[in-house]
N, C-alpha and C positions, 0 to 999 in steps of 0.2 A: 504494501501498500501507500510504503513510502517512496518507494521507486516515481509514484506517479508526481507526486507531488515536489519531486524532484529537478523529472520532465518538463512539468508547469513552468515550475521557476524559472527552468533554461532557456524554455522556447520567447520564455519574455525580453531577454537583451539581444536578440535581433531588434523587436518591437520598439524598445527604452533606447535603443541606439539608433535609431532610423528615422523616430517620431519623436520622440523629445528634447522640444530647445530646454538649454544648461538653463537651471535658474540660481542657482549657489549666485551670493552678490551681483544679483539684482533687487533695481527696485519694482516696485507696480506699477513706472508710468513705465522703464525700462520693458516687463511684460509688453503692455501693451503696443508701444513700438514692437517689439516680434509678431505679438498675434495678428497687426493691423497691414504689416509693411511685408509681411511673407506671403509670400502668391501661392507657394507650395505647400505642404505636408510635411515631403523632408525635410529634415533639416540639417542630419549632417553631410554636405554639400556646403554650407554656409559653416566659415570659419566663426563669423560673431552669433553664431548659436550656442555654437558646443565649445564655445572657450572657458578656462572654466578661471578669468580674469573679466574684469569689468572692461567689454572692448568701447574702444574713446568713440567710434559712431554712437552709444547712445550716450554721453559724458556728454557730446556736440550736443545731438537732440533735445539732454536736460538743461542745458545750456540757453536753446533757442527756445525750452518754454517758459527759462525767467525771465528770459530778456521780453518776451513776449508781456510775458505780467508786466512786470513791470511797467511796462510801454501802455498796456491798457490800465494798470495804475494810475497813472498821468493824465489820463483824462484823453489817450492816443487810439486810437481802431487797429484793427491790424489785422490785413488784411493781404496776402496772397505777397506775406514779405516785406508789404512796403507799411508806413506809420502814415496815416489821414491824420488831421487834428482834427475834433470833434466840433470846431467854432464857424472851421471851412465846410461845412458838409451840412450842404440846403433841401433839405427835402421837397419833396414837389408834390401839390393835391391837384389828385384826382378829381 
């Protein structure tokens, strides 16, 4: 009976290797980046998904989110990487 459980455990190794991204040293925002920006279910080909250390792309994305949040707090709207002042935005009545 123990052999059955051993076989099931060994069968999960390829599944975890090919389909599950590395989650250690990742923030929740990093995991959001992983699942929204990775079109493929296979993660073993992407070094950012399997690296044990936090990749630079996640650090850059975090810095971008912080800058966008600071711009929004300063009264600016961030749209497609460009900042616009709220005072210069005029809504047109229909």
